DOZAGU-116103 format. One record per residue (C-alpha): x negated, z, y negated; residue number from 1. Coordinates in steps of 0.25 Angstrom, whole numbers, plus 5000, padded with zeros to 4 digits. Layout:
// residues N
(r (X; Z; Y); NUM)
...
//
This chain:
// residues 515
(r (5008; 5179; 5009); 1)
(r (4999; 5189; 5016); 2)
(r (4986; 5185; 5015); 3)
(r (4985; 5185; 4999); 4)
(r (4988; 5198; 5000); 5)
(r (4978; 5202; 5008); 6)
(r (4969; 5195; 4998); 7)
(r (4970; 5208; 4987); 8)
(r (4956; 5210; 4989); 9)
(r (4952; 5196; 4988); 10)
(r (4956; 5189; 4976); 11)
(r (4956; 5174; 4973); 12)
(r (4942; 5171; 4973); 13)
(r (4936; 5170; 4959); 14)
(r (4929; 5160; 4953); 15)
(r (4913; 5163; 4949); 16)
(r (4913; 5159; 4934); 17)
(r (4926; 5158; 4926); 18)
(r (4927; 5144; 4927); 19)
(r (4924; 5139; 4940); 20)
(r (4935; 5139; 4951); 21)
(r (4936; 5147; 4962); 22)
(r (4930; 5144; 4975); 23)
(r (4940; 5139; 4986); 24)
(r (4945; 5149; 4994); 25)
(r (4942; 5152; 5010); 26)
(r (4950; 5143; 5018); 27)
(r (4964; 5149; 5024); 28)
(r (4969; 5145; 5037); 29)
(r (4983; 5151; 5031); 30)
(r (4988; 5137; 5026); 31)
(r (4985; 5130; 5036); 32)
(r (4994; 5137; 5043); 33)
(r (5006; 5138; 5031); 34)
(r (5004; 5121; 5031); 35)
(r (5007; 5120; 5046); 36)
(r (5019; 5131; 5045); 37)
(r (5025; 5123; 5032); 38)
(r (5023; 5110; 5040); 39)
(r (5029; 5116; 5053); 40)
(r (5041; 5119; 5045); 41)
(r (5043; 5106; 5039); 42)
(r (5042; 5100; 5054); 43)
(r (5053; 5110; 5056); 44)
(r (5064; 5106; 5050); 45)
(r (5061; 5093; 5046); 46)
(r (5071; 5087; 5055); 47)
(r (5081; 5094; 5050); 48)
(r (5093; 5088; 5041); 49)
(r (5091; 5073; 5040); 50)
(r (5081; 5063; 5031); 51)
(r (5081; 5066; 5018); 52)
(r (5084; 5052; 5009); 53)
(r (5070; 5049; 5008); 54)
(r (5063; 5049; 5020); 55)
(r (5075; 5041; 5024); 56)
(r (5069; 5029; 5013); 57)
(r (5056; 5033; 5018); 58)
(r (5060; 5027; 5031); 59)
(r (5066; 5015; 5026); 60)
(r (5055; 5012; 5018); 61)
(r (5046; 5016; 5030); 62)
(r (5054; 5002; 5035); 63)
(r (5047; 4994; 5022); 64)
(r (5034; 4998; 5020); 65)
(r (5028; 4993; 5007); 66)
(r (5015; 4999; 4999); 67)
(r (5027; 5005; 4988); 68)
(r (5041; 5008; 4985); 69)
(r (5049; 5009; 4974); 70)
(r (5049; 5026; 4974); 71)
(r (5036; 5028; 4982); 72)
(r (5024; 5022; 4991); 73)
(r (5023; 5018; 5006); 74)
(r (5017; 5033; 5010); 75)
(r (5029; 5039; 5015); 76)
(r (5037; 5027; 5019); 77)
(r (5026; 5024; 5029); 78)
(r (5026; 5039; 5033); 79)
(r (5041; 5037; 5035); 80)
(r (5040; 5025; 5044); 81)
(r (5029; 5033; 5052); 82)
(r (5037; 5042; 5057); 83)
(r (5048; 5036; 5059); 84)
(r (5041; 5026; 5067); 85)
(r (5035; 5037; 5075); 86)
(r (5048; 5046; 5077); 87)
(r (5060; 5036; 5073); 88)
(r (5071; 5045; 5065); 89)
(r (5062; 5059; 5065); 90)
(r (5064; 5068; 5053); 91)
(r (5054; 5076; 5059); 92)
(r (5044; 5064; 5060); 93)
(r (5047; 5059; 5046); 94)
(r (5045; 5072; 5040); 95)
(r (5032; 5075; 5049); 96)
(r (5023; 5068; 5037); 97)
(r (5029; 5078; 5025); 98)
(r (5028; 5090; 5034); 99)
(r (5012; 5090; 5037); 100)
(r (5012; 5085; 5022); 101)
(r (5017; 5096; 5018); 102)
(r (5008; 5106; 5028); 103)
(r (4997; 5099; 5021); 104)
(r (5002; 5101; 5007); 105)
(r (5004; 5116; 5010); 106)
(r (4989; 5116; 5014); 107)
(r (4982; 5107; 5001); 108)
(r (4991; 5118; 4992); 109)
(r (4982; 5130; 5000); 110)
(r (4972; 5121; 4999); 111)
(r (4972; 5120; 4985); 112)
(r (4974; 5135; 4983); 113)
(r (4961; 5138; 4992); 114)
(r (4953; 5130; 4980); 115)
(r (4959; 5138; 4970); 116)
(r (4952; 5150; 4978); 117)
(r (4964; 5156; 4985); 118)
(r (4959; 5165; 4996); 119)
(r (4964; 5160; 5011); 120)
(r (4977; 5170; 5007); 121)
(r (4982; 5163; 4994); 122)
(r (4979; 5150; 5001); 123)
(r (4989; 5153; 5012); 124)
(r (4999; 5157; 5004); 125)
(r (4997; 5144; 4994); 126)
(r (5001; 5138; 5007); 127)
(r (5013; 5145; 5008); 128)
(r (5017; 5142; 4994); 129)
(r (5015; 5127; 4997); 130)
(r (5021; 5128; 5011); 131)
(r (5034; 5135; 5005); 132)
(r (5035; 5126; 4990); 133)
(r (5047; 5118; 4990); 134)
(r (5038; 5104; 4987); 135)
(r (5033; 5106; 5001); 136)
(r (5044; 5111; 5011); 137)
(r (5052; 5099; 5005); 138)
(r (5041; 5090; 5002); 139)
(r (5037; 5094; 5018); 140)
(r (5050; 5094; 5023); 141)
(r (5054; 5078; 5020); 142)
(r (5044; 5065; 5021); 143)
(r (5046; 5062; 5006); 144)
(r (5034; 5057; 4996); 145)
(r (5036; 5071; 4989); 146)
(r (5028; 5075; 5002); 147)
(r (5017; 5066; 5001); 148)
(r (5015; 5067; 4987); 149)
(r (5012; 5082; 4989); 150)
(r (5002; 5081; 4999); 151)
(r (4995; 5070; 4990); 152)
(r (4995; 5079; 4976); 153)
(r (4992; 5092; 4983); 154)
(r (4978; 5083; 4989); 155)
(r (4976; 5079; 4977); 156)
(r (4978; 5091; 4969); 157)
(r (4968; 5099; 4981); 158)
(r (4957; 5088; 4978); 159)
(r (4958; 5088; 4963); 160)
(r (4958; 5106; 4964); 161)
(r (4945; 5103; 4974); 162)
(r (4939; 5094; 4964); 163)
(r (4940; 5103; 4952); 164)
(r (4936; 5113; 4959); 165)
(r (4922; 5108; 4966); 166)
(r (4920; 5099; 4953); 167)
(r (4918; 5089; 4964); 168)
(r (4926; 5076; 4960); 169)
(r (4924; 5070; 4974); 170)
(r (4936; 5077; 4977); 171)
(r (4945; 5066; 4967); 172)
(r (4943; 5057; 4978); 173)
(r (4954; 5067; 4986); 174)
(r (4961; 5068; 4974); 175)
(r (4962; 5051; 4972); 176)
(r (4964; 5048; 4988); 177)
(r (4975; 5060; 4988); 178)
(r (4983; 5052; 4976); 179)
(r (4981; 5038; 4981); 180)
(r (4986; 5041; 4993); 181)
(r (4999; 5047; 4987); 182)
(r (5000; 5035; 4979); 183)
(r (5005; 5029; 4992); 184)
(r (5018; 5036; 4992); 185)
(r (5022; 5040; 4977); 186)
(r (5015; 5036; 4963); 187)
(r (5015; 5052; 4960); 188)
(r (5000; 5054; 4963); 189)
(r (4999; 5047; 4952); 190)
(r (5004; 5058; 4943); 191)
(r (4995; 5068; 4949); 192)
(r (4984; 5059; 4946); 193)
(r (4988; 5061; 4931); 194)
(r (4991; 5075; 4931); 195)
(r (4975; 5077; 4939); 196)
(r (4969; 5067; 4928); 197)
(r (4978; 5074; 4916); 198)
(r (4972; 5088; 4921); 199)
(r (4959; 5085; 4922); 200)
(r (4958; 5078; 4905); 201)
(r (4967; 5092; 4903); 202)
(r (4957; 5102; 4908); 203)
(r (4944; 5093; 4913); 204)
(r (4934; 5091; 4920); 205)
(r (4938; 5078; 4913); 206)
(r (4924; 5071; 4919); 207)
(r (4932; 5071; 4932); 208)
(r (4940; 5059; 4923); 209)
(r (4926; 5051; 4925); 210)
(r (4921; 5056; 4938); 211)
(r (4918; 5044; 4947); 212)
(r (4924; 5053; 4958); 213)
(r (4937; 5053; 4951); 214)
(r (4936; 5039; 4947); 215)
(r (4937; 5034; 4961); 216)
(r (4947; 5044; 4965); 217)
(r (4956; 5037; 4956); 218)
(r (4952; 5024; 4963); 219)
(r (4954; 5029; 4977); 220)
(r (4968; 5033; 4970); 221)
(r (4971; 5019; 4964); 222)
(r (4965; 5013; 4978); 223)
(r (4976; 5019; 4987); 224)
(r (4985; 5020; 4976); 225)
(r (4984; 5004; 4974); 226)
(r (4996; 5002; 4984); 227)
(r (5006; 5008; 4979); 228)
(r (5003; 5006; 4965); 229)
(r (5002; 4990; 4969); 230)
(r (5015; 4991; 4974); 231)
(r (5021; 4997; 4963); 232)
(r (5016; 4987; 4951); 233)
(r (5019; 4977; 4959); 234)
(r (5034; 4982; 4961); 235)
(r (5034; 4987; 4947); 236)
(r (5032; 5002; 4949); 237)
(r (5045; 5006; 4954); 238)
(r (5041; 5019; 4956); 239)
(r (5040; 5020; 4942); 240)
(r (5055; 5017; 4941); 241)
(r (5059; 5027; 4952); 242)
(r (5051; 5036; 4944); 243)
(r (5059; 5032; 4933); 244)
(r (5074; 5034; 4938); 245)
(r (5067; 5048; 4941); 246)
(r (5065; 5051; 4928); 247)
(r (5080; 5048; 4927); 248)
(r (5084; 5057; 4936); 249)
(r (5087; 5047; 4946); 250)
(r (5083; 5056; 4957); 251)
(r (5083; 5070; 4965); 252)
(r (5073; 5080; 4957); 253)
(r (5071; 5073; 4945); 254)
(r (5073; 5074; 4929); 255)
(r (5066; 5083; 4921); 256)
(r (5072; 5095; 4922); 257)
(r (5074; 5096; 4937); 258)
(r (5057; 5093; 4939); 259)
(r (5053; 5104; 4928); 260)
(r (5063; 5113; 4935); 261)
(r (5058; 5109; 4949); 262)
(r (5044; 5113; 4946); 263)
(r (5050; 5126; 4948); 264)
(r (5055; 5125; 4961); 265)
(r (5047; 5113; 4968); 266)
(r (5037; 5125; 4974); 267)
(r (5047; 5137; 4974); 268)
(r (5049; 5144; 4962); 269)
(r (5044; 5157; 4969); 270)
(r (5032; 5150; 4967); 271)
(r (5031; 5146; 4953); 272)
(r (5024; 5158; 4947); 273)
(r (5013; 5154; 4958); 274)
(r (5011; 5139; 4954); 275)
(r (5011; 5142; 4938); 276)
(r (5002; 5154; 4940); 277)
(r (4993; 5141; 4947); 278)
(r (4994; 5133; 4936); 279)
(r (4993; 5143; 4925); 280)
(r (4980; 5147; 4933); 281)
(r (4977; 5131; 4933); 282)
(r (4976; 5131; 4918); 283)
(r (4972; 5145; 4914); 284)
(r (4964; 5151; 4925); 285)
(r (4947; 5149; 4919); 286)
(r (4943; 5150; 4934); 287)
(r (4951; 5138; 4938); 288)
(r (4949; 5129; 4925); 289)
(r (4942; 5119; 4935); 290)
(r (4956; 5119; 4942); 291)
(r (4965; 5117; 4928); 292)
(r (4968; 5101; 4928); 293)
(r (4974; 5104; 4940); 294)
(r (4988; 5113; 4930); 295)
(r (4986; 5103; 4920); 296)
(r (4989; 5089; 4931); 297)
(r (5002; 5100; 4934); 298)
(r (5007; 5101; 4920); 299)
(r (5003; 5086; 4918); 300)
(r (5010; 5081; 4931); 301)
(r (5023; 5090; 4928); 302)
(r (5023; 5085; 4913); 303)
(r (5021; 5068; 4918); 304)
(r (5034; 5073; 4929); 305)
(r (5044; 5079; 4918); 306)
(r (5039; 5069; 4908); 307)
(r (5042; 5057; 4917); 308)
(r (5054; 5064; 4925); 309)
(r (5048; 5064; 4938); 310)
(r (5053; 5072; 4950); 311)
(r (5049; 5087; 4949); 312)
(r (5042; 5087; 4960); 313)
(r (5031; 5077; 4957); 314)
(r (5020; 5088; 4954); 315)
(r (5025; 5097; 4965); 316)
(r (5011; 5097; 4971); 317)
(r (5005; 5102; 4959); 318)
(r (5014; 5113; 4960); 319)
(r (5006; 5117; 4974); 320)
(r (4992; 5115; 4966); 321)
(r (4999; 5125; 4956); 322)
(r (5003; 5135; 4967); 323)
(r (4992; 5134; 4974); 324)
(r (4984; 5141; 4961); 325)
(r (4995; 5150; 4960); 326)
(r (4994; 5154; 4974); 327)
(r (4979; 5160; 4970); 328)
(r (4983; 5164; 4957); 329)
(r (4996; 5174; 4962); 330)
(r (4987; 5177; 4974); 331)
(r (4979; 5185; 4965); 332)
(r (4988; 5190; 4956); 333)
(r (4996; 5193; 4970); 334)
(r (4983; 5204; 4973); 335)
(r (4983; 5210; 4959); 336)
(r (4990; 5223; 4955); 337)
(r (5002; 5226; 4964); 338)
(r (5000; 5216; 4971); 339)
(r (5009; 5220; 4982); 340)
(r (5020; 5217; 4974); 341)
(r (5017; 5203; 4971); 342)
(r (5013; 5198; 4983); 343)
(r (5027; 5204; 4987); 344)
(r (5031; 5194; 4975); 345)
(r (5021; 5181; 4981); 346)
(r (5026; 5186; 4995); 347)
(r (5043; 5183; 4990); 348)
(r (5042; 5173; 4982); 349)
(r (5033; 5165; 4995); 350)
(r (5045; 5169; 5003); 351)
(r (5057; 5166; 4993); 352)
(r (5049; 5151; 4992); 353)
(r (5050; 5149; 5008); 354)
(r (5064; 5153; 5010); 355)
(r (5070; 5145; 4997); 356)
(r (5061; 5133; 4999); 357)
(r (5063; 5132; 5014); 358)
(r (5077; 5133; 5014); 359)
(r (5080; 5122; 5001); 360)
(r (5069; 5113; 5007); 361)
(r (5068; 5113; 5022); 362)
(r (5080; 5110; 5031); 363)
(r (5083; 5124; 5035); 364)
(r (5098; 5126; 5034); 365)
(r (5109; 5115; 5043); 366)
(r (5113; 5104; 5033); 367)
(r (5129; 5109; 5036); 368)
(r (5126; 5121; 5030); 369)
(r (5116; 5120; 5018); 370)
(r (5117; 5125; 5007); 371)
(r (5120; 5117; 4993); 372)
(r (5111; 5124; 4985); 373)
(r (5099; 5119; 4995); 374)
(r (5103; 5104; 4992); 375)
(r (5106; 5107; 4978); 376)
(r (5089; 5113; 4979); 377)
(r (5084; 5103; 4988); 378)
(r (5091; 5090; 4986); 379)
(r (5083; 5084; 4996); 380)
(r (5089; 5093; 5007); 381)
(r (5102; 5085; 5004); 382)
(r (5096; 5074; 5007); 383)
(r (5092; 5077; 5021); 384)
(r (5107; 5080; 5027); 385)
(r (5118; 5068; 5032); 386)
(r (5112; 5054; 5032); 387)
(r (5117; 5050; 5045); 388)
(r (5132; 5056; 5042); 389)
(r (5131; 5050; 5027); 390)
(r (5127; 5035; 5038); 391)
(r (5140; 5041; 5046); 392)
(r (5147; 5040; 5033); 393)
(r (5143; 5023; 5030); 394)
(r (5146; 5020; 5044); 395)
(r (5161; 5025; 5042); 396)
(r (5160; 5015; 5030); 397)
(r (5153; 5004; 5038); 398)
(r (5163; 5006; 5051); 399)
(r (5174; 5007; 5044); 400)
(r (5171; 4991; 5039); 401)
(r (5177; 4980; 5042); 402)
(r (5169; 4973; 5054); 403)
(r (5164; 4961; 5047); 404)
(r (5162; 4970; 5033); 405)
(r (5154; 4978; 5042); 406)
(r (5147; 4968; 5046); 407)
(r (5140; 4964; 5034); 408)
(r (5141; 4979; 5028); 409)
(r (5128; 4984; 5022); 410)
(r (5127; 4998; 5017); 411)
(r (5123; 5000; 5001); 412)
(r (5113; 5015; 4997); 413)
(r (5114; 5022; 4985); 414)
(r (5099; 5028; 4989); 415)
(r (5088; 5026; 4997); 416)
(r (5093; 5037; 5006); 417)
(r (5105; 5031; 5009); 418)
(r (5100; 5018; 5013); 419)
(r (5090; 5028; 5023); 420)
(r (5101; 5034; 5029); 421)
(r (5107; 5021; 5032); 422)
(r (5094; 5016; 5039); 423)
(r (5093; 5030; 5047); 424)
(r (5106; 5030; 5053); 425)
(r (5113; 5019; 5050); 426)
(r (5110; 5011; 5063); 427)
(r (5118; 5020; 5070); 428)
(r (5128; 5020; 5064); 429)
(r (5130; 5008; 5062); 430)
(r (5127; 5006; 5047); 431)
(r (5121; 4992; 5042); 432)
(r (5108; 4991; 5032); 433)
(r (5109; 5001; 5020); 434)
(r (5103; 4997; 5007); 435)
(r (5101; 5003; 4993); 436)
(r (5096; 4998; 4981); 437)
(r (5088; 5012; 4979); 438)
(r (5072; 5014; 4978); 439)
(r (5066; 5004; 4989); 440)
(r (5076; 5004; 4996); 441)
(r (5081; 4991; 4986); 442)
(r (5069; 4984; 4990); 443)
(r (5072; 4985; 5006); 444)
(r (5081; 4976; 5006); 445)
(r (5096; 4972; 5000); 446)
(r (5110; 4967; 5005); 447)
(r (5112; 4954; 5011); 448)
(r (5121; 4945; 5002); 449)
(r (5130; 4946; 5012); 450)
(r (5132; 4961; 5012); 451)
(r (5146; 4961; 5004); 452)
(r (5151; 4974; 5010); 453)
(r (5142; 4987; 5007); 454)
(r (5144; 5004; 5012); 455)
(r (5137; 5009; 4998); 456)
(r (5133; 5024; 4997); 457)
(r (5125; 5032; 4989); 458)
(r (5134; 5026; 4976); 459)
(r (5140; 5038; 4968); 460)
(r (5150; 5028; 4961); 461)
(r (5156; 5014; 4965); 462)
(r (5152; 5010; 4952); 463)
(r (5138; 5003; 4955); 464)
(r (5143; 4997; 4968); 465)
(r (5156; 4992; 4960); 466)
(r (5144; 4980; 4952); 467)
(r (5141; 4975; 4966); 468)
(r (5153; 4975; 4973); 469)
(r (5168; 4970; 4971); 470)
(r (5173; 4981; 4981); 471)
(r (5169; 4995; 4981); 472)
(r (5178; 5007; 4988); 473)
(r (5174; 5019; 4994); 474)
(r (5173; 5020; 5008); 475)
(r (5169; 5033; 5011); 476)
(r (5159; 5046; 5009); 477)
(r (5146; 5051; 5014); 478)
(r (5150; 5062; 5022); 479)
(r (5136; 5070; 5027); 480)
(r (5144; 5079; 5035); 481)
(r (5140; 5091; 5030); 482)
(r (5140; 5097; 5013); 483)
(r (5129; 5093; 5007); 484)
(r (5127; 5089; 4993); 485)
(r (5116; 5076; 4993); 486)
(r (5119; 5062; 4988); 487)
(r (5126; 5056; 4999); 488)
(r (5135; 5066; 5004); 489)
(r (5149; 5064; 5001); 490)
(r (5145; 5050; 4994); 491)
(r (5156; 5038; 4992); 492)
(r (5151; 5025; 5003); 493)
(r (5157; 5013; 4994); 494)
(r (5163; 5001; 5003); 495)
(r (5156; 4989; 4994); 496)
(r (5163; 4975; 4995); 497)
(r (5160; 4962; 4988); 498)
(r (5146; 4959; 4982); 499)
(r (5148; 4956; 4968); 500)
(r (5134; 4951; 4965); 501)
(r (5123; 4946; 4977); 502)
(r (5115; 4958; 4983); 503)
(r (5103; 4949; 4976); 504)
(r (5107; 4950; 4963); 505)
(r (5110; 4965; 4961); 506)
(r (5100; 4971; 4972); 507)
(r (5088; 4971; 4963); 508)
(r (5097; 4974; 4948); 509)
(r (5107; 4984; 4952); 510)
(r (5106; 4991; 4967); 511)
(r (5091; 4993; 4966); 512)
(r (5088; 5006; 4960); 513)
(r (5077; 5017; 4958); 514)
(r (5075; 5032; 4959); 515)
//
């Protein structure tokens, strides 16, 4: 924050003509220090709490590697398998890729700000804004598809910014390459492609739509995306079914109102004026006319997310692009008028952003003293706590069974995270294999035909279970031994006996579910 202050006498570079974009700023070393610090902090906290529900699922998917899954591509499961092969059971190893990607995202935001003409101090400040952003800290802490999407979108955006500034359409190859690789993670990069094409159609230059390098980039994108698209097509595009379930509110961070509200908190509430200023500059500033498609791209992507009921963080990487643009505008604003007061206001906002996002999104507070407001604001924090105790609760029910029933008992879970927890912690506790109909877990196998004793968890009410079993009784409750309001703590554990119909008849039609 100190460097933009020192640059009062040297405002952001201005273009030579009213319509030509500013030349890029000088290269800065500050963003590299910020990025390295970001990765170091993320690694420092990587081993705290425990696995997230999704990470447990990725580990299971990694045991069943394929070109696609119901809810994702093969990239993150492959990373999970690699990390668990190198250092079995290590949270730090599992989360190292995300920490590195988080640092890379910080560098890209600073590099985008440089393309907008940011000087050295402003590039460093843009890096700080990115490093303390909620989407970077949350995504960099956990191994997730969101972290990969963040890097993919920012890489494509950087190449797009370079293309629009230099008019060198060969940069389109970088866009196509980044988005194509991203399709091995999820189908969301196609959303960015639609946004960029819409932005160019609306704001120009439309000649890019028929440029040969852009067409080659489209071919590269399709070639790299082909394995995921073919898998999805041969399985009736299950990711669209999952998206429909999300639109119905059957997931965290879903719902149109939630998606809209998330726009104002996912970077930080204190950063909203900065990215709004960046958006206005991209859409209205004559000197930045060349970059106008980027502003429209975000508006189009956000519109699609809200219209389809997608998750509110899908467009977050573009918010970081707007933040990079806004950093340039804010640095210029802070060098005029009552400069000391303005710079002080920006400093206070940066400090509040860092403090609030660190407490809310990183495991800085011991789990047994975690305030309820943290879990209320950050659902994922609760899903990283108590999995060994969850397995202990199931083991207590399993040990209480008569020996003959214990031998043929299996576990049925309501979601993939619970099945992943049993796979991770169950063998040491003598637990049988867990099965689930949730997303791709349903494809990893169903219980044996003679499995008529089932310990079921993750079902708040017994109604569905009574449609499958003749006897359903409450056998216990999950006790994670800490006071945390997550989806598992205090939940019922059901003991089910007597299948009404064979598993083969109910698995795909009744047990399987997506969301």
